[in-house]
Residue frames as a rotation matrix with the C-alpha (Angstrom) as fourth column:
MET 1
-0.940 -0.294 -0.171 21.35
0.339 -0.768 -0.544 -22.53
0.029 -0.569 0.822 -31.28
PHE 2
-0.609 0.777 0.161 17.92
-0.599 -0.583 0.549 -21.43
0.521 0.238 0.820 -32.46
ARG 3
0.070 0.646 -0.760 16.38
0.139 0.748 0.649 -24.60
0.988 -0.151 -0.037 -31.04
ARG 4
-0.471 -0.307 -0.827 17.89
0.830 0.164 -0.534 -23.92
0.299 -0.937 0.178 -27.60
ILE 5
-0.988 0.146 0.042 16.57
-0.152 -0.957 -0.248 -20.36
0.004 -0.252 0.968 -27.59
SER 6
-0.309 0.933 -0.186 13.16
-0.525 -0.004 0.851 -21.59
0.793 0.360 0.490 -28.64
ARG 7
-0.023 0.276 -0.961 13.09
0.569 0.794 0.214 -24.17
0.822 -0.542 -0.176 -25.86
ARG 8
-0.791 -0.308 -0.529 14.08
0.612 -0.421 -0.669 -21.56
-0.017 -0.853 0.521 -23.30
ALA 9
-0.838 0.533 0.118 11.44
-0.489 -0.829 0.272 -19.22
0.243 0.171 0.955 -24.62
MET 10
-0.050 0.854 -0.517 8.90
-0.179 0.502 0.846 -22.04
0.983 0.135 0.128 -24.36
LEU 11
-0.146 -0.068 -0.987 9.99
0.815 0.557 -0.159 -22.82
0.560 -0.828 -0.026 -20.81
PHE 12
-0.631 -0.261 -0.730 10.44
0.707 -0.581 -0.404 -19.30
-0.319 -0.771 0.551 -19.47
GLY 13
-0.827 0.310 0.469 8.16
0.143 -0.691 0.709 -17.31
0.544 0.653 0.527 -21.76
PRO 14
0.180 0.979 -0.094 4.91
0.387 0.017 0.922 -17.96
0.904 -0.202 -0.376 -19.82
ALA 15
0.239 -0.146 -0.960 6.62
0.969 -0.027 0.245 -17.26
-0.062 -0.989 0.135 -16.47
LEU 16
-0.807 -0.572 -0.147 8.14
0.552 -0.819 0.156 -14.01
-0.209 0.045 0.977 -17.76
LEU 17
-0.549 0.692 0.468 4.80
0.138 -0.477 0.868 -12.99
0.824 0.541 0.166 -19.24
ALA 18
0.398 0.718 -0.572 3.08
0.695 0.171 0.698 -13.69
0.599 -0.675 -0.431 -15.90
LEU 19
-0.155 -0.532 -0.832 5.67
0.919 -0.387 0.077 -11.60
-0.363 -0.753 0.549 -14.04
THR 20
-0.929 -0.178 0.323 5.25
0.318 -0.831 0.457 -8.78
0.187 0.528 0.829 -16.54
LEU 21
-0.149 0.961 0.233 1.47
0.245 -0.192 0.950 -8.79
0.958 0.199 -0.207 -16.11
VAL 22
0.382 0.259 -0.887 1.72
0.902 0.104 0.419 -8.84
0.201 -0.960 -0.194 -12.32
ALA 23
-0.474 -0.696 -0.540 4.07
0.789 -0.608 0.092 -5.84
-0.392 -0.382 0.837 -12.38
GLN 24
-0.850 0.191 0.491 1.77
0.210 -0.732 0.648 -3.76
0.483 0.654 0.582 -14.59
PRO 25
-0.775 0.625 -0.094 -1.07
-0.138 -0.312 -0.940 -1.80
-0.617 -0.715 0.328 -12.97
ALA 26
-0.476 0.726 0.496 -4.62
0.879 0.374 0.297 -2.46
0.030 0.577 -0.816 -14.14
PHE 27
-0.986 0.051 -0.161 -6.16
-0.048 -0.999 -0.023 0.79
-0.162 -0.015 0.987 -15.32
ALA 28
-0.386 0.918 0.088 -9.83
0.895 0.350 0.277 0.01
0.224 0.185 -0.957 -14.82
ALA 29
0.565 0.441 -0.697 -10.29
0.599 -0.801 -0.021 3.37
-0.567 -0.405 -0.717 -13.11
THR 30
0.714 -0.317 0.625 -9.00
0.411 -0.533 -0.740 6.48
0.567 0.785 -0.250 -14.87
VAL 31
0.197 -0.749 -0.633 -5.55
0.925 -0.072 0.374 7.25
-0.325 -0.659 0.678 -13.49
THR 32
0.918 0.212 0.336 -4.99
0.314 -0.905 -0.286 11.01
0.244 0.368 -0.897 -13.42
LYS 33
0.504 -0.794 0.341 -1.58
-0.777 -0.588 -0.222 11.17
0.377 -0.153 -0.914 -11.76
THR 34
0.835 -0.407 -0.371 1.40
0.503 0.838 0.212 8.93
0.224 -0.364 0.904 -10.95
GLU 35
0.622 -0.633 0.462 4.26
-0.620 -0.758 -0.203 10.34
0.478 -0.160 -0.863 -8.89
GLY 36
0.040 -0.734 0.678 7.51
-0.965 0.147 0.216 8.85
-0.258 -0.664 -0.702 -7.61
LYS 37
-0.785 -0.420 -0.455 8.17
-0.503 0.861 0.073 5.12
0.361 0.286 -0.888 -7.26
VAL 38
0.118 0.918 0.379 5.04
-0.977 0.175 -0.119 2.96
-0.175 -0.357 0.918 -7.21
GLY 39
-0.806 -0.311 0.505 4.47
-0.290 0.949 0.121 -0.76
-0.517 -0.049 -0.855 -6.93
PRO 40
-0.843 0.531 -0.083 1.90
0.203 0.458 0.865 -3.03
0.498 0.713 -0.494 -8.59
TYR 41
-0.719 0.694 -0.040 -1.74
-0.219 -0.281 -0.935 -2.14
-0.659 -0.663 0.354 -7.97
GLN 42
-0.826 0.536 0.174 -5.19
0.405 0.349 0.845 -2.83
0.392 0.769 -0.506 -9.34
PHE 43
-0.667 0.743 0.056 -8.58
-0.651 -0.544 -0.530 -1.12
-0.363 -0.390 0.846 -9.23
ASN 44
-0.759 0.554 0.344 -11.56
0.611 0.788 0.079 -3.46
-0.227 0.270 -0.936 -9.40
ASP 45
-0.240 0.599 -0.764 -13.69
-0.191 -0.800 -0.568 -1.07
-0.952 0.009 0.306 -11.42
GLN 46
-0.984 -0.085 0.155 -15.45
0.114 0.368 0.923 -2.63
-0.135 0.926 -0.353 -14.39
GLU 47
-0.515 0.839 -0.172 -18.74
-0.841 -0.457 0.289 -2.06
0.164 0.294 0.942 -16.14
SER 48
0.314 0.683 -0.659 -19.71
-0.572 0.691 0.443 -5.73
0.758 0.238 0.608 -16.20
GLY 49
-0.092 -0.392 -0.915 -17.81
0.545 0.750 -0.376 -6.89
0.834 -0.533 0.144 -13.13
PRO 50
0.147 0.108 -0.983 -17.10
0.961 -0.250 0.117 -5.40
-0.233 -0.962 -0.141 -9.71
ARG 51
0.553 0.083 0.829 -17.62
0.403 -0.897 -0.179 -1.63
0.729 0.433 -0.530 -9.85
GLY 52
-0.480 -0.870 0.118 -15.30
0.372 -0.323 -0.870 0.76
0.795 -0.374 0.478 -8.07
ALA 53
-0.967 0.215 0.133 -18.09
-0.226 -0.495 -0.839 2.24
-0.115 -0.842 0.527 -5.94
ASN 54
-0.441 0.897 -0.018 -21.74
0.873 0.434 0.221 1.74
0.206 0.082 -0.975 -5.02
CYS 55
-0.791 0.413 0.452 -24.33
-0.416 -0.904 0.098 4.53
0.449 -0.111 0.887 -5.16
ASP 56
-0.699 0.554 -0.453 -26.74
0.694 0.677 -0.244 3.43
0.171 -0.485 -0.858 -2.42
TYR 57
-0.653 0.557 0.513 -30.13
-0.302 -0.813 0.498 5.17
0.695 0.170 0.699 -2.50
GLU 58
-0.677 0.528 0.513 -32.91
-0.594 0.019 -0.804 5.35
-0.434 -0.849 0.301 0.09
THR 59
-0.914 0.362 0.180 -35.56
0.404 0.842 0.358 2.66
-0.022 0.400 -0.916 -0.35
HIS 60
0.137 0.966 -0.219 -38.39
0.855 -0.227 -0.465 5.19
-0.499 -0.124 -0.858 0.12
MET 61
-0.127 -0.126 0.984 -39.14
0.817 -0.575 0.032 8.22
0.562 0.808 0.176 -2.04
THR 62
-0.170 0.079 -0.982 -38.80
0.616 -0.769 -0.169 11.85
-0.769 -0.634 0.082 -0.99
ASN 63
0.051 0.297 -0.953 -40.61
-0.489 -0.825 -0.283 14.30
-0.871 0.481 0.104 -3.30
ASN 64
0.899 0.438 -0.002 -41.11
-0.257 0.525 -0.812 11.47
-0.354 0.730 0.584 -5.80
LYS 65
0.435 -0.817 -0.378 -37.38
-0.563 0.080 -0.822 10.70
0.702 0.571 -0.426 -5.92
TYR 66
0.822 -0.363 -0.439 -35.01
0.551 0.699 0.456 8.19
0.141 -0.617 0.774 -4.39
VAL 67
0.814 -0.511 0.278 -32.33
-0.534 -0.845 0.010 10.23
0.229 -0.157 -0.961 -2.61
LEU 68
0.131 -0.878 -0.461 -28.66
-0.078 0.455 -0.887 9.25
0.988 0.152 -0.008 -2.37
ASP 69
0.978 0.206 -0.025 -27.95
-0.014 0.186 0.982 7.65
0.208 -0.961 0.185 1.02
ASP 70
0.464 -0.882 0.081 -24.25
-0.308 -0.075 0.949 6.84
-0.831 -0.465 -0.306 0.75
ILE 71
0.680 -0.413 -0.606 -21.38
-0.572 0.218 -0.791 5.99
0.459 0.884 -0.088 -1.56
SER 72
0.692 -0.501 0.520 -19.29
-0.181 0.576 0.797 2.95
-0.699 -0.645 0.308 -0.65
VAL 73
0.507 -0.642 -0.575 -15.86
-0.852 -0.275 -0.445 2.68
0.128 0.716 -0.686 -2.22
ARG 74
0.974 -0.204 -0.102 -14.10
0.202 0.979 -0.026 -0.58
0.105 0.004 0.994 -3.09
ALA 75
0.545 -0.836 -0.068 -10.51
-0.333 -0.291 0.897 -0.76
-0.770 -0.466 -0.437 -1.81
PRO 76
0.556 -0.437 -0.707 -7.69
-0.761 0.074 -0.644 -1.10
0.334 0.896 -0.292 -4.35
PHE 77
0.905 -0.426 -0.016 -5.35
0.413 0.867 0.279 -4.08
-0.104 -0.259 0.960 -4.46
VAL 78
0.705 -0.693 0.147 -1.84
-0.625 -0.706 -0.332 -2.86
0.334 0.142 -0.932 -3.60
HIS 79
0.767 -0.568 -0.299 1.49
0.600 0.800 0.018 -4.73
0.229 -0.193 0.954 -3.49
ALA 80
0.540 -0.715 -0.444 4.88
0.053 -0.497 0.866 -3.65
-0.840 -0.491 -0.231 -2.14
ARG 81
0.684 -0.415 -0.600 7.52
-0.730 -0.375 -0.572 -2.47
0.013 0.829 -0.559 -4.59
ASP 82
0.856 -0.513 0.058 10.09
0.517 0.853 -0.071 -4.95
-0.014 0.091 0.996 -5.89
THR 83
0.810 -0.578 0.099 13.38
-0.578 -0.816 -0.031 -3.43
0.099 -0.032 -0.995 -4.71
GLY 84
-0.282 -0.960 -0.002 15.63
-0.951 0.279 -0.131 -6.50
0.126 -0.035 -0.991 -4.65
SER 85
-0.577 0.008 -0.817 15.85
-0.133 0.986 0.103 -10.19
0.806 0.168 -0.568 -3.85
GLY 86
-0.895 0.301 -0.330 13.36
0.433 0.399 -0.809 -11.79
-0.112 -0.866 -0.487 -1.51
ASN 87
-0.034 0.976 0.214 9.76
0.863 -0.080 0.499 -10.89
0.505 0.201 -0.840 -0.79
GLN 88
-0.846 -0.372 0.383 9.85
0.209 -0.890 -0.404 -7.14
0.491 -0.262 0.831 -0.11
SER 89
0.043 0.838 -0.543 7.54
0.984 0.059 0.169 -5.57
0.174 -0.542 -0.822 2.48
GLN 90
-0.938 -0.311 0.151 6.39
0.271 -0.933 -0.237 -2.01
0.214 -0.181 0.960 3.11
LYS 91
-0.340 0.834 -0.435 3.53
0.463 -0.254 -0.849 0.11
-0.819 -0.490 -0.299 4.42
VAL 92
-0.846 0.225 0.484 1.05
0.380 -0.383 0.842 1.32
0.375 0.896 0.239 1.85
GLY 93
-0.625 0.654 -0.426 -2.02
0.235 -0.362 -0.902 3.48
-0.744 -0.664 0.073 2.25
TRP 94
-0.688 0.453 0.568 -5.20
0.561 -0.166 0.811 4.53
0.461 0.876 -0.140 0.51
TRP 95
-0.512 0.639 -0.574 -7.89
0.305 -0.489 -0.817 7.14
-0.803 -0.594 0.056 0.95
TYR 96
-0.393 0.457 0.798 -10.61
0.898 0.005 0.439 8.72
0.197 0.889 -0.412 -1.14
LYS 97
-0.875 0.225 -0.429 -12.33
-0.084 -0.943 -0.323 12.01
-0.477 -0.246 0.843 -1.79
ILE 98
-0.021 0.911 0.412 -15.98
0.925 0.174 -0.338 12.60
-0.380 0.374 -0.846 -2.61
GLN 99
-0.904 -0.304 -0.300 -16.30
0.155 -0.888 0.432 15.38
-0.398 0.344 0.850 -5.15
GLN 100
0.027 0.999 -0.017 -19.48
0.652 -0.030 -0.758 17.24
-0.758 0.009 -0.652 -6.10
ASP 101
-0.941 -0.151 0.303 -20.53
0.334 -0.553 0.763 18.94
0.052 0.819 0.571 -9.35
LYS 102
-0.380 0.834 -0.401 -23.50
0.396 -0.245 -0.885 21.21
-0.836 -0.495 -0.237 -8.50
GLU 103
-0.078 0.307 -0.949 -23.68
-0.608 -0.769 -0.198 22.95
-0.790 0.561 0.246 -11.87
PHE 104
0.537 0.229 0.812 -23.44
0.319 0.836 -0.447 19.78
-0.781 0.499 0.376 -14.02
ASP 105
0.896 -0.271 -0.352 -20.62
-0.444 -0.571 -0.690 21.41
-0.014 0.775 -0.632 -15.94
GLY 106
0.671 -0.651 -0.354 -17.85
0.386 0.715 -0.583 18.92
0.633 0.255 0.731 -15.15
THR 107
-0.215 -0.714 0.666 -16.34
-0.389 -0.563 -0.729 21.12
0.896 -0.416 -0.157 -12.43
PHE 108
0.510 0.357 -0.783 -15.97
0.441 0.673 0.594 19.07
0.739 -0.647 0.186 -9.25
LYS 109
-0.046 -0.482 0.875 -15.19
-0.701 -0.608 -0.372 20.35
0.711 -0.631 -0.310 -5.74
THR 110
-0.587 -0.266 -0.764 -14.13
0.260 0.832 -0.489 18.13
0.766 -0.486 -0.420 -2.86
VAL 111
0.210 0.736 0.643 -16.80
-0.605 -0.419 0.677 17.84
0.768 -0.531 0.357 -0.16
TYR 112
0.875 0.032 0.483 -15.27
-0.428 0.514 0.743 14.99
-0.224 -0.857 0.463 1.85
THR 113
0.053 -0.891 -0.451 -11.80
-0.663 0.307 -0.683 13.51
0.747 0.335 -0.574 2.39
SER 114
0.889 0.280 -0.363 -11.50
0.019 0.768 0.640 10.19
0.458 -0.575 0.677 4.22
SER 115
0.519 -0.762 0.387 -8.77
-0.644 -0.050 0.764 9.27
-0.562 -0.646 -0.517 6.65
VAL 116
-0.023 -0.630 -0.776 -5.82
-0.891 0.365 -0.270 7.24
0.453 0.686 -0.570 5.35
GLN 117
0.899 0.223 0.377 -6.05
-0.362 0.864 0.351 3.47
-0.247 -0.452 0.857 5.80
LYS 118
0.066 -0.961 -0.270 -2.52
-0.963 0.009 -0.269 2.04
0.261 0.278 -0.925 6.18
LYS 119
0.892 0.144 0.428 -1.56
-0.258 0.940 0.222 -1.63
-0.371 -0.308 0.876 5.97
THR 120
-0.204 -0.975 0.084 1.53
-0.568 0.188 0.801 -3.72
-0.797 0.116 -0.593 5.27
ALA 121
0.891 0.380 -0.250 1.88
-0.414 0.452 -0.790 -5.19
-0.188 0.807 0.560 1.79
THR 122
-0.067 -0.911 0.407 4.46
-0.072 0.411 0.909 -7.54
-0.995 0.031 -0.093 0.33
GLU 123
-0.675 -0.218 -0.705 5.36
-0.699 -0.120 0.705 -8.34
-0.238 0.969 -0.071 -3.26
SER 124
-0.914 0.271 -0.301 3.27
0.099 0.871 0.481 -11.50
0.393 0.410 -0.823 -3.07
ASN 125
-0.288 0.839 -0.462 0.42
0.958 0.251 -0.142 -10.36
-0.004 -0.484 -0.875 -0.78
ILE 126
-0.171 0.328 0.929 -1.82
0.305 -0.879 0.367 -7.33
0.937 0.346 0.050 -1.15
ALA 127
-0.949 -0.072 0.308 -2.48
-0.234 -0.497 -0.836 -4.99
0.213 -0.865 0.455 1.76
GLY 128
-0.631 0.730 -0.262 -5.58
0.772 0.625 -0.118 -5.95
0.077 -0.277 -0.958 3.78
PHE 129
-0.956 0.294 -0.009 -7.58
-0.294 -0.956 -0.020 -2.85
-0.015 -0.017 1.000 2.85
THR 130
-0.523 0.848 0.085 -11.35
0.718 0.492 -0.492 -2.75
-0.459 -0.196 -0.867 3.35
ARG 131
-0.229 0.592 0.773 -14.28
0.707 -0.445 0.550 -1.07
0.670 0.672 -0.316 1.61
ARG 132
-0.792 -0.053 -0.608 -15.17
0.498 -0.631 -0.594 2.35
-0.352 -0.774 0.526 3.05
THR 133
-0.059 0.917 0.394 -18.37
0.952 -0.068 0.300 4.39
0.301 0.393 -0.869 3.05
TRP 134
-0.997 -0.078 0.023 -19.30
0.072 -0.977 -0.200 8.08
0.038 -0.198 0.979 2.90
THR 135
-0.244 0.960 -0.139 -22.78
0.912 0.179 -0.369 9.00
-0.329 -0.217 -0.919 4.17
ALA 136
-0.494 0.134 0.859 -24.53
0.531 -0.736 0.420 11.71
0.688 0.664 0.292 2.17
PRO 137
-0.984 0.178 0.006 -25.98
-0.122 -0.651 -0.749 14.69
-0.129 -0.738 0.662 4.08
GLU 138
-0.418 0.901 0.114 -29.69
0.613 0.372 -0.697 14.58
-0.671 -0.221 -0.708 4.87
THR 139
0.698 0.574 -0.429 -30.35
0.070 -0.650 -0.757 17.67
-0.713 0.498 -0.493 2.76
ILE 140
-0.343 -0.833 0.434 -28.64
0.490 0.235 0.839 17.16
-0.801 0.501 0.328 -0.56
THR 141
0.127 0.348 -0.929 -28.74
-0.560 -0.748 -0.357 19.50
-0.819 0.565 0.100 -3.55
LEU 142
0.949 0.210 0.234 -29.11
0.084 0.547 -0.833 18.27
-0.303 0.810 0.502 -7.11
SER 143
0.261 -0.945 -0.198 -25.60
-0.886 -0.316 0.340 17.26
-0.384 0.087 -0.919 -8.06
ASN 144
0.730 -0.285 -0.621 -23.32
-0.093 0.859 -0.503 14.67
0.677 0.425 0.600 -9.55
PHE 145
0.612 -0.582 0.536 -20.83
-0.671 -0.023 0.741 13.01
-0.419 -0.813 -0.404 -7.21
ARG 146
0.647 -0.471 -0.600 -17.65
-0.208 0.648 -0.733 11.18
0.734 0.599 0.321 -8.08
VAL 147
0.914 -0.394 0.094 -14.96
0.052 0.344 0.937 9.31
-0.402 -0.852 0.335 -6.17
LYS 148
0.505 -0.856 -0.114 -11.25
-0.533 -0.205 -0.821 10.07
0.679 0.475 -0.559 -6.44
VAL 149
0.980 -0.171 -0.103 -8.95
0.197 0.736 0.648 7.38
-0.035 -0.655 0.755 -4.98
PHE 150
0.433 -0.890 0.143 -5.38
-0.821 -0.454 -0.345 7.85
0.372 0.032 -0.928 -3.74
ILE 151
0.916 -0.305 -0.260 -2.78
0.370 0.892 0.258 5.09
0.153 -0.333 0.930 -3.22
VAL 152
0.567 -0.778 0.273 0.58
-0.755 -0.623 -0.207 5.75
0.331 -0.088 -0.940 -1.58
TRP 153
0.627 -0.529 -0.572 3.73
0.507 0.834 -0.216 3.66
0.592 -0.154 0.791 -1.01
TYR 154
0.914 -0.294 0.279 5.77
-0.405 -0.642 0.651 4.60
-0.013 -0.708 -0.706 2.07
LYS 155
0.044 -0.980 -0.196 9.53
-0.732 0.102 -0.674 4.32
0.680 0.173 -0.712 2.40
PRO 156
0.368 0.086 -0.926 10.30
0.304 0.930 0.208 0.95
0.878 -0.358 0.316 4.06
GLY 157
-0.461 -0.497 -0.735 10.60
0.821 0.074 -0.566 1.36
0.336 -0.864 0.374 7.80
THR 158
-0.968 0.188 -0.166 8.35
-0.103 -0.902 -0.419 4.46
-0.228 -0.389 0.893 7.88
THR 159
-0.288 0.933 0.217 4.62
0.910 0.337 -0.240 5.16
-0.297 0.128 -0.946 7.79
THR 160
0.514 0.487 -0.706 4.82
0.339 -0.871 -0.355 8.80
-0.788 -0.057 -0.613 6.71
VAL 161
-0.286 -0.700 -0.654 7.61
-0.446 -0.507 0.738 9.25
-0.848 0.503 -0.167 4.12
GLU 162
0.730 0.674 0.115 6.04
-0.172 0.344 -0.923 8.78
-0.662 0.654 0.367 0.68
GLN 163
-0.470 -0.822 0.321 7.93
0.151 0.284 0.947 7.04
-0.870 0.493 -0.009 -2.12
GLY 164
-0.982 0.169 0.087 5.16
0.077 -0.068 0.995 7.12
0.174 0.983 0.053 -4.70
ARG 165
-0.461 0.878 -0.132 1.54
-0.117 -0.207 -0.971 7.98
-0.880 -0.432 0.198 -5.28
VAL 166
-0.877 0.350 0.328 -1.25
0.416 0.217 0.883 7.11
0.238 0.911 -0.336 -7.72
VAL 167
-0.577 0.757 -0.306 -4.46
-0.283 -0.537 -0.795 9.15
-0.766 -0.371 0.524 -8.10
ALA 168
-0.950 0.287 0.123 -7.47
0.246 0.443 0.862 7.84
0.193 0.849 -0.492 -10.03
ASN 169
-0.465 0.884 0.044 -11.13
-0.866 -0.443 -0.231 8.59
-0.185 -0.146 0.972 -10.67
ILE 170
-0.568 0.384 0.728 -13.60
0.141 0.917 -0.373 5.73
-0.811 -0.109 -0.575 -10.34
ASP 171
-0.921 0.178 -0.348 -15.31
-0.383 -0.234 0.894 5.01
0.078 0.956 0.284 -13.68
TRP 172
-0.408 0.766 -0.496 -18.14
-0.033 0.531 0.847 2.61
0.912 0.362 -0.192 -12.79
TYR 173
-0.785 0.271 0.557 -20.81
-0.618 -0.277 -0.735 2.96
-0.045 -0.922 0.385 -10.09
HIS 174
-0.734 0.584 -0.345 -23.28
0.487 0.808 0.332 0.25
0.473 0.076 -0.878 -9.06
VAL 175
-0.620 0.610 0.493 -26.62
-0.652 -0.750 0.108 2.00
0.436 -0.255 0.863 -8.49
LYS 176
-0.621 0.375 -0.688 -28.60
0.516 0.857 0.001 0.25
0.590 -0.354 -0.726 -5.74
GLY 177
-0.965 0.253 -0.073 -31.61
-0.069 -0.512 -0.856 1.13
-0.254 -0.821 0.512 -3.60
GLY 178
-0.330 0.943 -0.042 -35.20
-0.289 -0.143 -0.947 2.19
-0.899 -0.300 0.320 -4.12
GLY 179
0.459 0.484 -0.745 -35.36
-0.840 -0.036 -0.541 1.61
-0.289 0.874 0.390 -7.87
ASN 180
0.991 -0.135 0.021 -33.95
0.131 0.902 -0.411 -1.04
0.037 0.410 0.911 -10.16
ASP 181
0.309 -0.950 -0.047 -30.26
0.159 0.003 0.987 -1.83
-0.938 -0.312 0.152 -9.81
THR 182
0.945 -0.093 0.313 -28.21
0.305 -0.097 -0.948 -0.47
0.118 0.991 -0.063 -12.70
VAL 183
0.049 -0.989 -0.139 -24.79
0.922 -0.008 0.386 0.94
-0.383 -0.147 0.912 -13.56
ARG 184
0.977 0.144 -0.156 -23.69
0.084 -0.937 -0.338 4.55
-0.195 0.317 -0.928 -14.02
ASN 185
0.267 -0.913 0.310 -20.52
0.901 0.123 -0.415 5.73
0.341 0.390 0.855 -15.72
ASN 186
-0.360 -0.694 0.624 -18.33
0.431 -0.717 -0.548 8.40
0.827 0.071 0.557 -14.03
THR 187
-0.775 0.079 0.628 -20.72
-0.478 -0.724 -0.498 9.66
0.415 -0.685 0.599 -11.30
CYS 188
-0.539 0.756 -0.372 -23.49
0.839 0.445 -0.311 9.06
-0.070 -0.480 -0.875 -8.77
TYR 189
-0.414 0.512 0.753 -26.52
0.097 -0.798 0.595 11.33
0.905 0.319 0.280 -9.03
SER 190
-0.901 0.003 0.434 -27.94
-0.409 -0.346 -0.844 12.96
0.148 -0.938 0.313 -5.89
SER 191
-0.336 0.835 0.435 -31.43
-0.193 0.391 -0.900 11.66
-0.922 -0.387 0.030 -6.58
ASN 192
-0.924 0.084 -0.373 -33.48
-0.362 0.125 0.924 10.12
0.124 0.989 -0.086 -9.33
VAL 193
0.042 0.996 0.075 -37.07
-0.997 0.047 -0.062 9.17
-0.065 -0.072 0.995 -10.10
ASP 194
0.898 0.121 0.423 -36.03
-0.132 0.991 -0.003 5.71
-0.420 -0.053 0.906 -11.23
PHE 195
-0.061 -0.998 -0.029 -32.90
-0.549 0.009 0.835 3.98
-0.833 0.067 -0.549 -12.38
């Protein structure tokens, strides 16, 4: 009896482990809220790998500083929920907010909200989301900026009735532009002398 169980575990163990890992979300970004029924998802947001967003700075200096030009946000990987047999399909969406901290006290206010990008996802294929970019205003005050990402799963057959939602803050920012490329944790800065 024990031998049969062991053989089954050896045969099915790796497959079950793989299914378990696929069903679990990857928390590279800091998830701040999960509501309702959500499917598998992943944020590509790592310190030493793909970062969740790029802080792109001007290549010329203004008042001896490189000024923030834009923030481009990497799209999340989102699958449909597993609700039964077969390869389930449903509409999913994502959008982001740019939030600003003018006082450097950790209090952020939303200064931009993107439109919602909606695509069809299945259990086996992620939605075909694309990277999106916010352009900073020409006159920018000294501030920290962060990106908050939203993912939503819509009731099958609809594009507006939400089943579940995930909200997360991007942790890692790839700093690119006038100075040396580097990495920042938690925010983009409005301008800097060097990186």
